[in-house]
Every structure is written in C-alpha cells, then in structure tokens.
N, C-alpha and C positions, 0 to 999 in steps of 0.2 A: 060385158054382154054377152052373158053366157049361152045366151037362147042362138045366138049368131054363131056364136064357136062353134055350137057341136053340130052342125050339121058340116061343115068346113075338115071339123077332128073326123068328122064320119067319112068325108070324102078322102081324107089324106089314107086312113086305114085300109078303104076301099083299094085305092091307086098304090100303094104301099104290097097288099096281099097280089097284087094282080102280077107287079113286077118282080115279087123278092120271093111269094109262098107267103104262106100262114103264116108258117112258124119263122118268119123272122125277126132277127131283134126288135127293128123299126116299126112292125107291126107293133108288136108287145106295146111300145112307146103309146103311142096310135092311138091303144087302145085303153093306155092310162088312162091319156088325158078323156077319150072321152067319158070313160070313168068317174075324171074326175068332175066333168061338168054337170055329167047329171044327178052325183052329189050336190052338189049346188045351187041343183035345179028341187032339190028336194025330191029325190028319186035314186037315193041307195041302194032301194029294189031292185031295180034296174040297170046300175050300177054292179053293183056286188060279183053276176055271171061274168060279164065281159071282167071288170078287174081279173079277176079265176082265170080266165082263160090267158092273160097279160102276164099273168104270174105260172102257168105251165107250159106259155113258150119259153118263159125266163129260163126257167131250170136248167137248159142245156147249157148256160152259162155261170150259174150259179154259185162251184167251185171259186171263179171267180170275184163275189158280188153282183153276178148283174142280176139277181132278185132284188136287188136294196131297193129301187126305187116305186118297183110296182106294188109291191107288198105297203109299202108304205101306205100308197093309193087305196090297194085294196081293206087296210084297217081304216083309213077314213069313213069307207064307205059302212063299212060294217058300224062302226062307232054311230053314227049317222041315222043306222038304223035299230039302232037300239043294242045293238050285241058288243058292249064294251068286250066281255072276257075271249072272245074271237078276234078281235082289233087288238088287243095286247100280246095275243099272238104271233100275230103277221109285223107286231111295230116289233116284238123283241127280234123274230125272225130277221126286220128290217136292221135293225142294229146288228145285230151278229155277223150280217151281208157288210157292212159298214169296212171293219178289216179289211177283209180280202180284196174288198174293192180299193184299199188305199185311203178311204177318208174317214179312219177314225183319227176322232178330235179334230176333224177340220168340219168346214158348215155344213158341208150334207149329210152327217151325224143328227144334226137338230133338229131335221124337219123327223125321226126315229125318234129323237129323244121328247121329242116334246107330244108325239103319239103317245108317248108309254106315260106320258105325264098325264096326260086329260084321257088315257083309259083308267087310271088308277084312281085317278076323283071320279069318274063313273061308276068306278068300283067302289065305291065308299074309301078308299084307304089312299087317301088324300096325304099321308105322314109319309108313304113312301113313297108319296110321286114327288115331292118336295126334290132329291138330290136330285135324278134325271136331269128336271125343270130347270134346277140353277146353271146346271153343266147345257142345255139347250139355251138360255136367255147369256150365258159367258159368250156363246160359240156365237149368239147373231148378233149382240152387243157389238161385233167389232164389222158390222157390215152395215152397210146404209137401204137395206129395204125392209121399209118400217114397216108395213104389214106384215111380215113373218117376224119381226120384232115382237109388232102388237099380240100376237100371236103366244106364240111365249109367255112374253112377260106375262099376260091377263090367265094361261093357262097356273102357273107363278104360281098369282094371286088366289085364285081358288081353293088350291095345297095349300099352303101356308093360311085360309085362313081355315079351312079343314084341319087341317093340324091345330090348331086354337093358339093359347098365348097374346098376352097384350103387343108386345114388339112385334112376332108373327100378322100378327092382324092390323096394327100398323105398318108394315110395311107391305103388307098385303094391298092395303088401300095405296097407295105411294104406285105401287107398279100397276096397277089396274090406272089410275089416272096416266100414266105411260102412256099404256096401251093405247087408252083415251086421244091420246093426243097424237102419237102417230099415225090413226085411223084417220085424226080429220079431214088431212089434204084429198085423202082420196077419198072419202066418203063423200067430200064438197063435192069435187072434181066429179066421178064416176057415179056415186051413187049404188044402187046393183048389192052385193051382197059386202062392201065396205059399207054403208051406212047402215045395213042392217047388224054387222056384227061392234061397227061403233056404239051403235043403240043399245045389244048386250051388254055392253059395260058399261055402258051410262044406267043403264035399268037395276044394273050388279052393285054399281055405285050406290045410290039411291038405296038400297037393298040390305045393303050392310054399312050403314054408315058408327064410327066407331061409337 
C-alpha cells in the first residue's frame, strides 16, 4: 500500500527534521523511505532529488559506511528513471561502503550486489553481471525474505540469459521459475507491486521459452 505509506513517511521526515535538525541521520533514512515510495509509484524523477539529499546528509558518516543504504535507494530510482550508468556508480559506491559498515559478505551487501547486477544488465553487460548476482543470490538464499530472494534470482536469470549458452539459459529459466514461486504468496495476499513484479517474471518466462 505504497500510496498510503508515502504521506506517513513524509510526516516522519517532517517531525524528525523539527526535532533533530534537517541534517540528522534519521532524516536521511526517512527521506530514503520517501524516495523508495516514489520510485515504486512510478515517479523516479521526483524520487531522485530527495534521495540525493539523503546521500548528502549521510556523507558525514561515509567513513563508517553510513551512506550504504541511501546510495542503494538512489541507484534504484536512477535505474527506474532509465539512467543505468549513474545507477551503477551509486550501487558501486554502496557496495564499497559495505566494508566500513561491517556488512561485507553479509546480507546487507546483497542489496548493492543485486543493484550492480541489474545496472549491468540494463547496460547490456549481462556477462559481467553474473558474478555479483551469484554472490547476491547466495547471500539471500540464507534468509527467509522471499521477495528479496526473488529479486536477486530474477536478476541473475536475466544476466545468464544475456550471457548465452544452453546450460546458462536452462539455469536462467529455473531461477526465474523460482522467483515467480517466491512472489506467489505476496502477490496473492497484497497485490500491488508484488503482483506487478510476479507478472513481469511470468511474461519473461513466456517470452524466453527454451
């Protein structure tokens, strides 16, 4: 229910700014939530400047990886806007922040790794996308969050398909089918972008039959 979440996140940002000042780290997180809502609502152009502000606020904590999360959200908006090159720069910066943040090879790094893979696929560099996406899938397979697991699996499926080869493409279809199944419960229960995403995976499977 992203449309309902947006005004609540906007209210949170307003209150935190009033209580703690506009450059407080908690304001950056609130802005990141607003940006994510706008991106999911098909308004990435509106999301980008808000997320850029979140990144700017986070720069005071960049030495400790404090910009990791907000850069990934900015990358998602840039990618949705059609600027995969700029998105890749932000996802790579997010991944670089994983080490000082203590997230290297941990679950949180999977967000930047998935973003990097999606950016590379969008740039027509599917073969390069396979390695970071293999890492992302391995990290997310250890956790029970099905829609995030689906995101990485479907991204890897597209990368493998773009890379070519019979074995790679067979595995791509298996991964995409797993992603479809990962999304099934949430798509049925909530509809919204879960259902849109599930339908995208189904359409890909139909279009890319063996």
